[in-house]
C-alpha positions as CSV (number, residue, x, y, z in Angstrom):
1,X,113.4,120.5,112.1
2,X,117.0,119.8,113.2
3,X,119.4,122.7,113.4
4,X,123.1,122.1,113.1
5,X,125.7,124.8,113.9
6,X,129.0,124.2,112.3
7,X,132.2,125.5,113.8
8,X,135.8,125.7,112.7
9,X,136.4,123.0,110.1
10,X,132.7,122.6,109.3
11,X,131.6,125.7,107.4
12,X,129.3,123.6,105.2
13,X,127.6,120.2,105.3
14,X,128.8,118.1,102.3
15,X,125.9,115.7,102.9
16,X,123.3,118.3,102.9
17,X,120.9,118.2,99.9
18,X,120.5,121.9,99.6
19,X,117.0,123.2,98.9
20,X,117.3,126.9,99.6
21,X,119.2,129.6,101.5
22,X,117.4,132.3,103.5
23,X,118.7,135.5,105.0
24,X,116.9,136.0,108.3
25,X,116.6,139.4,109.8
26,X,116.4,139.5,113.6
27,X,115.8,142.1,116.3
28,X,119.5,141.5,117.4
29,X,121.2,142.2,114.0
30,X,122.4,139.8,111.4
31,X,123.3,136.2,111.9
32,X,126.7,134.9,110.9
33,X,125.4,134.0,107.4
34,X,122.3,133.0,105.5
35,X,120.6,129.8,106.8
36,X,120.9,126.7,104.6
37,X,117.8,124.5,104.4
38,X,117.8,120.9,103.0
39,X,117.9,117.3,104.0
40,X,120.4,114.7,105.1
41,X,119.2,111.1,104.7
42,X,115.6,112.4,104.6
43,X,115.8,114.5,107.7
44,X,114.9,118.1,107.5
45,X,117.9,120.3,108.5
46,X,118.7,123.9,108.8
47,X,122.5,124.7,108.9
48,X,124.3,127.7,110.1
49,X,128.1,128.3,109.9
50,X,128.9,129.9,113.2
51,X,132.0,131.8,111.9
52,X,130.4,132.7,108.5
53,X,130.9,130.7,105.3
54,X,134.4,132.2,104.8
55,X,135.3,131.7,108.5
56,X,135.7,135.4,108.8
57,X,134.0,136.0,112.2
58,X,136.1,135.6,115.3
59,X,134.6,133.9,118.4
60,X,134.2,137.1,120.4
61,X,132.5,138.9,117.5
62,X,129.9,136.2,116.7
63,X,126.4,137.5,117.0
64,X,125.2,134.6,119.1
65,X,121.8,136.1,119.9
66,X,121.0,136.6,116.2
67,X,122.1,133.1,115.4
68,X,119.9,131.4,118.0
69,X,117.0,133.7,117.4
70,X,117.1,133.0,113.7
71,X,117.2,129.2,114.1
72,X,114.3,129.4,116.6
73,X,112.3,131.7,114.3
74,X,112.5,129.4,111.3
75,X,111.1,126.5,113.3
76,X,114.1,124.6,114.6
77,X,113.1,122.2,117.3
78,X,116.6,121.4,118.5
79,X,120.2,122.3,117.9
80,X,123.3,120.2,117.6
81,X,126.4,122.3,117.6
82,X,129.9,121.2,116.4
83,X,132.7,122.7,118.5
84,X,136.4,122.5,117.8
85,X,138.3,122.4,121.1
86,X,141.6,121.7,122.7
87,X,142.1,118.8,124.9
88,X,143.0,119.3,128.6
89,X,142.2,115.8,130.0
90,X,145.0,113.4,129.3
91,X,142.8,111.0,127.2
92,X,141.4,113.8,125.1
93,X,144.1,113.9,122.4
94,X,144.0,115.3,118.9
95,X,141.1,113.7,116.9
96,X,139.0,112.6,119.9
97,X,135.2,113.2,119.7
98,X,133.5,114.2,122.9
99,X,129.9,114.9,124.0
100,X,130.3,117.3,127.0
101,X,127.8,117.6,129.8
102,X,129.0,120.7,131.6
103,X,130.5,124.1,130.8
104,X,132.4,126.8,132.6
105,X,132.2,130.4,131.2
106,X,135.4,132.4,131.1
107,X,134.2,134.9,128.5
108,X,133.4,138.6,129.0
109,X,131.6,141.4,127.2
110,X,129.5,139.1,125.0
111,X,125.8,139.7,124.6
112,X,124.7,136.7,126.6
113,X,120.9,137.1,127.2
114,X,117.7,138.0,125.5
115,X,116.3,139.4,128.8
116,X,117.5,143.0,128.9
117,X,116.0,146.4,128.4
118,X,112.3,146.5,129.1
119,X,112.1,142.7,129.3
120,X,111.2,141.3,132.7
121,X,114.1,139.9,134.9
122,X,114.1,136.2,134.2
123,X,116.4,133.5,135.7
124,X,116.6,130.3,133.6
125,X,117.8,127.1,135.2
126,X,121.2,126.1,133.8
127,X,122.2,123.3,136.2
128,X,122.5,121.0,133.2
129,X,123.5,123.1,130.3
130,X,123.1,120.5,127.6
131,X,119.9,118.6,126.8
132,X,120.3,115.1,128.0
133,X,118.1,113.5,125.3
134,X,120.3,115.1,122.6
135,X,123.5,113.9,124.4
136,X,122.1,110.3,124.7
137,X,121.1,110.3,121.0
138,X,124.5,111.6,119.9
139,X,126.2,108.8,121.9
140,X,123.9,106.2,120.5
141,X,124.5,107.5,117.0
142,X,128.3,107.3,117.5
143,X,127.9,103.7,118.5
144,X,125.8,103.0,115.5
145,X,128.3,104.6,113.2
146,X,131.2,102.7,114.8
147,X,132.9,105.9,116.0
148,X,134.4,106.1,119.5
149,X,133.0,109.1,121.4
150,X,133.7,110.1,125.0
151,X,130.6,110.6,127.1
152,X,130.8,113.5,129.5
153,X,133.3,116.3,129.9
154,X,133.4,119.9,131.1
155,X,133.9,122.4,128.4
156,X,135.7,125.6,129.4
157,X,134.8,128.6,127.2
158,X,137.5,131.3,126.8
159,X,137.2,134.7,125.1
160,X,139.6,134.3,122.2
161,X,140.6,134.9,119.5
162,X,144.1,134.2,120.9
163,X,144.8,130.7,122.3
164,X,145.4,130.3,126.0
165,X,148.6,130.4,128.0
166,X,149.9,127.2,129.6
167,X,149.2,128.8,133.0
168,X,145.6,129.5,132.0
169,X,145.1,125.9,131.0
170,X,146.6,124.7,134.3
171,X,144.0,127.0,136.1
172,X,141.2,125.6,134.0
173,X,142.3,122.0,134.8
174,X,142.2,122.9,138.5
175,X,138.7,124.3,137.9
176,X,137.6,120.9,136.5
177,X,137.6,121.7,132.8
178,X,138.4,118.8,130.4
179,X,138.2,120.8,127.1
180,X,138.8,124.3,126.1
181,X,137.0,126.2,123.3
182,X,135.9,129.7,122.4
183,X,132.3,129.4,121.2
184,X,130.3,127.4,123.7
185,X,129.0,130.4,125.6
186,X,126.7,132.3,125.4
187,X,125.4,129.9,122.7
188,X,124.3,127.3,125.1
189,X,122.7,129.8,127.5
190,X,120.8,131.6,124.7
191,X,119.4,128.3,123.5
192,X,118.1,127.6,127.0
193,X,116.5,131.0,127.2
194,X,114.6,130.1,124.0
195,X,113.7,126.7,125.4
196,X,115.6,125.2,122.4
197,X,117.1,121.9,123.3
198,X,120.8,122.1,122.6
199,X,123.8,119.6,122.6
200,X,127.4,119.7,121.4
201,X,129.6,117.2,119.6
202,X,133.2,118.4,120.4
203,X,136.1,117.7,118.1
204,X,139.5,117.8,119.7
205,X,141.9,119.5,117.3
206,X,145.0,119.7,119.6
207,X,146.4,119.3,123.0
208,X,145.8,122.5,125.0
209,X,148.6,124.9,125.6
210,X,151.4,123.4,127.8
211,X,150.2,119.8,127.3
212,X,151.3,116.9,125.2
213,X,152.8,118.0,121.8
214,X,151.6,121.5,122.6
215,X,154.0,121.7,125.5
216,X,156.0,124.6,123.9
217,X,153.7,125.8,121.1
218,X,150.5,124.9,119.3
219,X,150.9,124.0,115.6
220,X,148.2,125.5,113.5
221,X,149.2,123.3,110.5
222,X,148.9,120.1,112.6
223,X,145.5,121.3,113.9
224,X,144.2,121.7,110.3
225,X,145.3,118.1,109.4
226,X,143.6,116.7,112.5
227,X,140.4,118.6,112.0
228,X,140.1,117.6,108.4
229,X,140.1,113.9,109.4
230,X,138.0,114.3,112.5
231,X,135.3,116.2,110.8
232,X,134.7,113.3,108.5
233,X,134.0,111.2,111.6
234,X,131.8,113.9,113.1
235,X,129.7,114.0,109.9
236,X,129.2,110.3,110.2
237,X,127.9,110.7,113.7
238,X,125.6,113.5,112.6
239,X,124.2,111.4,109.8
240,X,123.6,108.5,112.1
241,X,121.9,110.9,114.6
242,X,119.6,112.2,111.9
243,X,118.8,108.7,110.6
244,X,117.9,107.6,114.1
245,X,115.6,110.6,114.6
246,X,113.7,109.7,111.4
247,X,113.3,106.1,112.6
248,X,112.1,107.2,116.0
249,X,109.5,109.6,114.4
250,X,108.3,106.8,112.1
251,X,108.0,104.5,115.1
252,X,105.7,107.0,116.8
């Protein structure tokens, strides 16, 4: 079963033929919201809105452990996460879709592991934070849907909920970051601890602070307009991704 985590601008899946919702209790507290089960183009899907259905949970307050544990518990075999980000690299302007391949974690104080308390000390390999098969299928799905998507980028994850200063973005650029967001970690690391293949389709909502038309300030209104249009394209990519997964399963 495919799991989709929706971020800012994607609190629900319009294409999802909803069958049921389920409140999942976890050892780590409550997930962001009830899980929605259904199908898109015949593919079995479970959907979770990362910030809650009313977009009421700030990035630093999301219970990432409960979210990932719940998806794993109900039988998800992979996760595709939608992430709204700012563009640092010059060619990642508002509206761009990107499939990142690396991440840098600038967050602090978040519950970032399942291995604590009486659990044995466990070190998981995180050299490649995103599952390559998911990345490849997302890129192929974008091509099939006729949607241009950039292959490869480094996602810098900041604490939030405030946006970054121009100086912080300059530092991130020196660190090699191409995108900036607030929810990529510890989500990716927790998925890896659960051996749950995980990939991201990033939607660029704005130039990062100090860059492009965000040189002096970031317009929230402009971000909303960009996200509305870009999420339509992201949903097309997701639908093509799921259709391809069904075709691949039938071929086997």
